[in-house]
N, C-alpha and C positions, 0 to 999 in steps of 0.2 A: 484475343481480347483480354486486356489486363483487368485484374480484380479491382473493383471500386470499393474503397473503404470510407464510409461516411462518418465513423466515430471520431470525435474530437480527442486530442491527446489529453487536454485538461478541460474539464467541464467547469460549471460555475459554482459559486459558494452555496446556492440553494441545493444543488445536486449533492455536493459534499455533505451538507447537513442531513439530507434525506437518507443517504446510504449509511451514514454513521448511526443514525437512529435505528435503521433497519438491522444493523449489526448487533443490536442488543435484544436479547430474548424478552418478549413481553412489552416492548416499547413500540408505540404506534405513531407514525408521523401523520400529521394533518396539515396538508398544504393549503395555505390561504393565498391563492393566486389563480391565474388562468388555467384552463384545462390542459394546455400543452406542456406545462412544466413537468408534471409527473410522468407523462408519456415519454417526453424527451429523456428524462433521467433513466427510464427503464430501457428504452431502445438504444440510446447512445452511451449509457453507463453500465448498467447491470449486465445486459446481454453482451457487452463488449469486454467484460472482465472474466474471461474464461467461461463464457456462456452460463453465468450464474443464474439461478432460478429466481423467480419473483418473490418467493418466500411467503410468509404469513400475511403480510400487509403491504405488498408491493405490486409491481406490474401494472396492469390496466385497472386493478381494483384498489389502488392506493387512495385513501380518503383525501378529498380535495373540495374546497368551496367552489371551484370552477367559476370564478367571478366573470361577469360579462359587462357589457357596456353600461348597464343600469348601475351596477355597483361602482364602476369607475367614476361615474358622474355624481352619484349620491352617497357613496361610501358603502363599504361591504361588511361592517361589523355585525349587522343583523343576520347577514348570510352566514358569517362565521359562527355566530351563536347557534344557528340552526344546524350547521355542519358538525359542530362539536357534540351536540346532543344526539344527533343521528349516529355518529361514529361510535360513541360510547354504548349506545343501544345495540348496534349491529356487530361490532368487533370487540371481542374480549381482550383486554390488555391490562397490564400493571401500571402503565404510564402512557399518557397521550401528549405528544409534543407538537405544538403549533409552530409552523415555520412559514415565513413570508417570501413571496416572490417580488420581482421588480415592480409590477403594476400596483399591488396593494401597498407597497412601501412608499411609492411615489404619491399615492392618494393620501396616505397618512392614517390608515386605520389603526386604532388603538387595540392591538391584540392582547396587551397585558390586562386591560380592563375586562376583556372577555375571559381571560384566564382566571382572574380573580373571582369573577362571577361563577365560573365553573367550579372552582375550589370551594366556594361557599356552599355550593349545591352538593358537595361531597365527591366530585369527580377528580381523579388524579391528573390534572392538566397543568402543563407548564408551557412556556413559549420562548421564542427567540426570533429576533430580526435577522433574516438571512437572505436578503435580496442578492440575486446573481451578480449585480454590478459592484458588489463589495470586494470581489476577488475570485480566485480560482477555487476549485474543489478542495484543495488543501486548506485554504483559509476557512472554508465552510466546516471542515472537520474541527479545526481549532476553535472556531466560534461556537459551534453547538456543544462541544465538549465542555467548555467553560460555562456556558449558559446552564447546562444540565447540572453541573456541579454546584453552581450557586443556588439553584432552585430545588435541588433534590430533597432538602429537608422539609419542604412543604407538602411532599407527597408520600414520604416514607420515613421511618425512624432511622437515624444515622447512628452508627456505632463509632464512638470517638475514643474509646479506651484502646490503647495500643495493643495490637495482636502480634506477639513476637514471631518473626519469620515470615510475616505476610508482605507480599510485594504486589504492586499494581503495575501494569504495562501500558505505556502510552507511546504514540508516535507512529503506529502502524495503521494506516487508513483503510478501513473496509472497502473492498472493491477497487479502489485506486491502486492498491497493492494487489496484484492479481493472485498472489499466493498468500493472502493475509491470514486465512484460516490455518493453513499448515504452518506458517511462520510463527503464529502465536502458540500453536500447540507444541512446536519443537522447543521454543523458548521455555514454555511451561515445563516440558519434560526434563530439560536440562536443570532448571532451578529446583524442581521437586526431587531430582536425584541427589541434591545437596541437603535434602531435608527441609526445604522451604515450602511455603504455601503461596500460590500464585492466583491472582485475579487478572485474567487476560482482558476482562471487561467486554469483549466482543466474541461472538461465536457460540459454540455449543455450551449449554449450561451456564451462560453468563447473562444474568438478568438483574432485576431490581435488588435481590438479596446481596449479590456481589457488589453492586454499586453502592448499596447502603454501608458496606464495609470499607469503602475507600478511605475515609478519614482515619481508620484504625490501623492502616498499614504501617509497617516499620520503615518501608523504603518504596520510592517510586522510580521506575526505570523509563527513560525516554529515548526512543530509538531514532528520532529525527527532530528537526527543529520545530515540527508542527505540533508536538505535544508539550513544548517547553512552557508556554504561558499557563497551562493548566497545572503543571507540576509546581511552578512558582506560586500560583494561587494556593495550592494545597499546603505548601511550605509556610506561607504567610498566615493561613487560616488555621491549620491544624498542627503546624510544626513538623510536618513530614519531610525528611530530607530526600533529595533526588539525585540520581546520576544521569547526566546527559551524555549520550553517545552520538557521534556523528553518522554512524552507519549501523546497519544490521550486521551481526557477526556471522561470517561465512567461513567454513573450513576450520581445521584444527587450531591453527595459531591464533586467529582472532577470537574464536570461541573460548579457548583456554584462557586468553587474556581477559575476556569478559567475565568468566567464572572467577578468576583471581580478583578482579576489581570488586565484584559483588561480595565475595567472601571476606575481603579485607574490610569493606564498609560495615559488614554485619558481624565481624569477629567470629567467623565460622571456624570449626576445627580444621587446622591446616592439613593434618594427616588424612582426614576424610576427603578433603578437596583434592589433594595430590593423588590419592588412590583412584578417585573418580576420573581425573584427567588422564591418568595412565591407562585406565580401562578404555576410555574413548579413543585414545591415541592408537592403541593396539587394534581396536575395531576398525578405525578409519584406515590405517596403514595396510591392513589385510586386503581391503577392497581396492585401494589405490594401486597396490602391487599388480593386480590383475589387469590393469589398463595400460601398463608401461609398454607392452609389445606394440600395440597399435599406435600408441603415442609416437613412438619413433618410426614405425613403418610408414605412417601417413603424415609425418611432420605436423604435429598439432601445435607447434610453437608459432602461432600466428600473430601478426600485427593487427590489432583490432581497434574498432571504434565502439563506444558504448553510449547508449541513449536511454535516459530514464531519470526517475526522481533521485535526488541527491543521496539519500540514505541507501537505496538499493544499488545505484551505480557505483558508489564508493565501496560498499561491502563486497560486491561481486568482483570489482576490479582488484581490490587488495588480495583476494583469494587467488584469482587467476594469475596475477603477477608473482606473488610471493610463493605460492604453492604449486603452480602449474606451469610457470615459465613463459606465459604469454606476454606480449609487448603492447602497452597502451599507446596509441597514436593520437586518437581524438576522443575527447570526453565531452558529451553534450548533456547538460543538466536541464531538465524540463520543468521542474517546479520553481515557482517564483520566490526564491528564498531572499531574505534581507541581505543588504550589501555587506554588512560585517560578517555574516555567515558565508557569503560567497567567497570572501577572502580566505576564510578558514578552510573551506572545502577545496579551494584551488591549491592551497599550500599542501593539503593532504595528498592530492593527486600528483602534484609535482614531486613529492618526496617518494613516490612509489618506486620509481626507477630513474634515479638522477641522470644516468647516461642517455636515457631516451625520454626526455621530458615531453609529456603529451600537451597538446593544445586544448585548453578548457573553454567551453562556450556555455552561456546561460541563455538558452532560447527554446521555444517550443513550436515554432512555425515550421510546418512540414517542408515547404519550398526551400527555406533557408537551410534546413538540416540536410536536405538532399544535395544542395549545392556544395555544402561543406564536405559531405561524404565523397562526392565526385573527385575532389582534389586531395583527399586524405592519404592516398596510396596505402590502402589497407587490404588485408586478406580475409577479414571476418567482421561481420556486423553483429553486435549484441544490442537488441533494442525491442521494438514492438511490431505488431502487424503492419503499422504504417510504413515500416522500412522494407516491406516485401518488394515493392516496385524498384527501389534503388539497388537492392541486393541482386535482383534479377538483371538489371541493366549493367551492373558491375561484374556480374557472374561470380559472386562470392557467397559463401554460406551465411545464413542468418539464424541466430539463436534468440528466441524471444524471452525476455525477462521483465518487461514492463508493459503498462497499459498503453493502448488497448491490445487485447488478445481476442481475435474474432473467430478463430477456426479450431480451437481446442477446448475441451471441457476440463476445468480445474475443480477438484473437490477439496482435498487437503494436501496437495503437493506443497513441498517447501524446498527452498534453496538455503535456508538458514541453518546455522549450527553445524554439528558434526555430521549428522545423517543427511541434512539438506545439501551439504557440499557434494556428497556422493551422487545424489540425484542430479545436481547440476552437471557433474562430470559425465554422467550417463547421457544426459540430453545433449550436451555440447559435443561430446565425442561422436554420438550418433549422427548429429547434423554434419560434422566435418567428414566422418567416414562415408556417409551416404553421398555427400557432394563429391568427394574425391573418386569414389567408385563410379558414379554416374559420368564423371569427366572422362575416366578411362574408357567406359563403354562407348561414349560419343566419339572418341578418337578412333576406337576400333571399328565402329560402324562407318566412319568417314573413310578409313583406309580400305574398306571393302567396297566402296562405291565404284561403279564402272568408270567414272571420270578419273579417279585417282589411279585405278589400275591401268588405264590407258596411258597415263603420263609415265607411270613406273615401267 
């Protein structure tokens, strides 16, 4: 019996908003919607992102107005007022963020009137319209990010005097990027090695204090299209320049280039930068040398298909092609990026290996993806838990790099940067090695069968 996977590849805007809020220490989401919205976000989102825990204010205990038929008919603002007061009393937090679902958005409840009322009573409450019908989880991240930035000054003191060397990180979506914690930590480690200060804004020790420092940053870094509008808003409002990157940096080449771009923008000491890059190159090469034997013994130069968000898929593909010699055949981008950005991403993929131009698709439907993979003539799938069935049917290995991930626990693993690329090589090599050895064992067992012996 094949494993059934219920998780969606891309959830709704409300779920994106909720998990973004939950990624900030001390920020408490208050859902103004039906009871099922929070439960679905926990079961189909959080638990499908490397079995992440419910955290301080999530899971089945997430604050929600749980509107019912009465509120749909007569309006739910009084119910929301009650829920805000109860949440503030029961759950300690630095900020409370009201988000709306489809039902209350269609009814037309004025959540901002309730927010204003709560602020006047001394509660640090802000709000955002985040109905699921507005878009996918990625849009929910973008929407809530900008909403918080615009209202942050009403609940905390903002530091606007420029802090030399301070950088904010945007574009890595909590939970939707299954390695988000580790990815942010590795980017922070790299930048701090250059003497910079980093607000990852999400994850460990990233709360209202760090968010209050956002306007004082010297530079904002955006690692996908989904943080771009917030970076543009901060540039317009506070004059903070930003660097927009199409992908996460994976491996020595892209990470070294990333370091060079940042150092040039901030006029860092070039000798310090060069010394750091050489140190990381020596570290990386030492471990890569240890994998060369099995690379050639088991023919790791596979033709692959990759399925995932644009930033992750491009970053990992660039590393596997340029540094590891794999051949891209099929690229499937699953986040609903804008048309102009699609063209930019497609050009990037087509330039990876001009002699073996991959076919690039922008879809997230499981059935269509499986149909494409069936005719792709590939040796390896790099995707999510949703690709388990097709990898089994095609009898080829699967390396998981994207959401959903349903059967492994992820704490702070990363595939980003210098160290992350080594972890990716470990995982990918293990998958290929295990698959090839199991194939040999199956052939040996088949050769020992009575039927084969009788023929021989």
